[in-house]
C-alpha positions in Angstrom: 65.3 38.3 130.1 68.5 36.8 128.7 72.0 37.8 129.7 72.6 39.6 126.4 69.4 41.6 126.7 70.3 42.5 130.3 73.8 43.5 129.3 72.4 45.7 126.5 69.9 47.3 128.9 72.7 48.1 131.4 74.9 49.7 128.7 71.9 51.7 127.4 71.2 53.0 130.9 74.9 53.9 131.4 75.0 55.8 128.1 71.8 57.6 128.9 73.2 58.6 132.3 76.4 59.9 130.7 74.4 61.8 128.1 72.3 63.5 130.8 75.3 64.4 132.9 77.2 65.8 129.9 74.3 68.0 128.7 73.7 69.3 132.2 77.4 70.2 132.7 77.9 71.7 129.2 78.9 75.3 129.2 77.8 77.3 126.2 80.0 80.4 125.7 78.4 83.8 125.5 77.4 85.1 122.1 80.1 87.9 122.4 82.9 85.3 122.7 81.5 83.3 119.8 81.3 86.4 117.6 84.8 87.5 118.6 86.3 84.1 117.7 84.6 84.1 114.4 85.9 87.7 113.7 89.5 86.6 114.6 89.2 83.5 112.4 87.9 85.6 109.5 90.7 88.1 109.9 93.4 85.4 110.0 92.0 83.8 106.8 91.9 87.2 105.0 95.5 87.8 106.0 96.5 84.4 104.7 94.8 85.1 101.4 96.6 88.4 101.0 100.0 87.1 101.9 100.0 84.1 99.4 100.7 86.2 96.3 103.5 88.0 98.1 105.1 84.8 99.0 104.8 83.5 95.5 106.4 86.7 94.2 109.3 86.4 96.6 109.8 82.8 95.6 109.9 83.7 91.9 112.3 86.6 92.6 114.6 84.4 94.5 114.5 81.7 91.8 115.3 84.4 89.2 118.2 85.5 91.2 119.5 82.0 91.5 119.1 81.6 87.8 121.0 84.8 87.2 123.8 83.5 89.5 123.9 80.2 87.6 124.1 82.0 84.3 126.8 84.3 85.5 128.8 81.3 86.8 128.3 79.4 83.5 130.0 82.3 81.6 133.3 81.4 83.1 135.3 78.4 82.0 137.2 76.2 84.4 140.4 77.9 83.5 139.0 81.4 84.3 137.7 80.5 87.7 141.1 80.6 89.5 141.7 84.1 88.0 138.5 85.5 89.5 138.9 87.3 92.8 138.2 85.1 95.8 135.5 87.5 97.0 133.4 87.0 93.8 133.5 83.2 94.3 132.6 83.6 97.9 129.7 85.9 97.1 128.3 83.5 94.5 128.7 80.4 96.6 127.4 82.2 99.7 124.4 83.4 97.8 123.6 79.9 96.7 124.0 78.5 100.2 121.9 81.3 101.7 119.2 81.7 99.1 118.5 78.0 98.1 117.0 77.0 101.4 115.0 80.2 101.6 113.6 79.7 98.1 112.7 76.1 98.7 111.0 77.0 101.9 109.0 79.8 100.3 108.1 77.7 97.3 107.1 74.6 99.2 105.4 76.2 102.3 101.6 75.9 102.3 100.8 79.0 104.3 
């Protein structure tokens, strides 16, 4: 027997021993636990499928609100902006700063 054949034989024996040890120590969970995990997974998937249209609707609504704010802001010329009350400018800019990241997150999230 050559050195290569002897080496292959030793590796085969080691692998066979590891396989026997792994199969003897393997713990198969009870059927109740397997069923419970499958039920939980199915419920989570159903909840994800139901939530997707709601998230899309929210993203569309936020995008529409942002478009409305842009349209409202576009109605004023540069000369009229200083005449506007400071509170209106703060509300418009604050809405942009608050809603833009939320809209992007909702539109780009995969869940």
